[in-house]
C-alpha positions in Angstrom: -32.9 -34.7 33.4 -34.4 -33.3 36.6 -37.8 -31.7 36.9 -38.0 -28.1 35.8 -39.5 -25.6 38.1 -42.2 -23.3 36.6 -39.6 -20.4 36.7 -37.2 -22.4 34.6 -39.8 -23.5 32.0 -40.0 -21.4 28.8 -42.8 -18.8 28.8 -43.8 -20.2 25.5 -44.8 -23.4 27.3 -46.6 -21.7 30.2 -48.6 -19.2 28.1 -50.8 -21.7 26.3 -51.6 -23.3 29.6 -52.8 -20.0 31.1 -54.8 -19.3 27.9 -56.4 -22.8 27.8 -57.4 -22.7 31.5 -59.5 -19.6 30.8 -60.7 -20.6 27.4 -62.0 -24.0 28.7 -64.2 -22.0 31.1 -65.7 -19.7 28.4 -63.3 -16.8 28.6 -61.3 -15.4 25.7 -57.5 -15.4 25.0 -57.8 -11.5 24.8 -59.0 -11.4 28.4 -55.9 -13.4 29.5 -53.7 -11.1 27.5 -55.4 -8.1 29.2 -54.7 -9.7 32.6 -51.0 -10.1 31.6 -50.7 -6.6 30.2 -52.3 -5.2 33.4 -49.9 -7.2 35.7 -46.7 -6.7 33.8 -46.9 -3.6 31.6 -46.0 -5.6 28.5 -47.6 -4.6 25.1 -49.6 -7.1 23.1 -46.8 -7.3 20.6 -44.3 -8.0 23.4 -46.5 -10.7 24.8 -46.9 -12.4 21.4 -43.1 -12.2 20.8 -42.4 -13.7 24.3 -45.0 -16.4 23.7 -43.2 -17.4 20.5 -39.7 -17.2 22.1 -37.5 -19.4 24.2 -37.2 -17.1 27.3 -37.9 -18.6 30.7 -40.9 -17.7 32.9 -38.5 -16.2 35.3 -37.1 -13.9 32.5 -40.6 -13.0 31.6 -41.2 -11.5 35.0 -37.7 -10.1 35.4 -38.1 -8.3 32.1 -41.5 -6.9 32.8 -41.6 -3.2 31.8 -43.8 -2.1 34.8 -45.3 -4.4 37.4 -48.6 -3.0 38.4 -48.5 -1.6 42.0 -52.1 -2.8 42.6 -50.9 -6.4 42.3 -50.3 -6.2 46.1 -54.1 -6.4 46.4 -54.0 -10.0 44.9 -54.7 -12.4 47.8 -56.2 -15.9 48.2 -55.1 -19.3 47.4 -54.0 -21.0 44.3 -53.3 -24.8 44.4 -53.6 -24.6 48.1 -50.9 -21.9 48.5 -51.8 -18.4 49.8 -50.5 -15.9 47.3 -49.6 -13.3 49.9 -47.7 -15.8 52.0 -45.2 -16.7 49.3 -41.8 -15.6 50.5 -39.8 -15.7 47.2 -40.6 -12.6 45.1 -40.4 -14.4 41.8 -42.6 -17.2 42.9 -45.1 -14.7 44.4 -45.4 -13.0 41.0 -46.0 -16.4 39.3 -48.7 -17.2 41.8 -50.3 -13.8 41.4 -50.6 -14.4 37.6 -51.9 -17.9 38.4 -54.5 -16.3 40.7 -55.7 -13.7 38.3 -56.2 -16.4 35.5 -57.9 -18.6 38.1 -60.3 -15.8 38.9 -61.0 -15.2 35.3 -61.6 -18.9 34.7 -64.0 -19.0 37.6 -66.2 -16.3 35.9 -65.2 -13.3 37.8 -65.8 -10.0 35.9 -62.6 -8.7 34.3 -62.8 -5.3 36.1 -62.9 -7.2 39.4 -60.0 -9.5 38.4 -57.9 -6.4 37.5 -58.7 -4.9 40.9 -60.3 -1.9 39.2 
């Protein structure tokens, strides 16, 4: 079997990685959930259901109720890739969420992470 891209992986496999990245650095799961709610418009119940389901990471973004228009303000690098330079719209959304969780893990205040 070939290597899965992040977009093909189940959200249920990605979500714990996002949470663990922040929790290892002293942040709370609730803060990660708040970042996800801010970015995608999902309710907490929807996030919990998606985290327990089998849908792909791509389907998670494609089904988002309301992507936050302020997400355009997210810039910088994640894993050496400039978020604003990613040409593929889906991959850019994936990198944006990675960047938000990365900022959270680095100790940035939640209101700054959420571009408030």
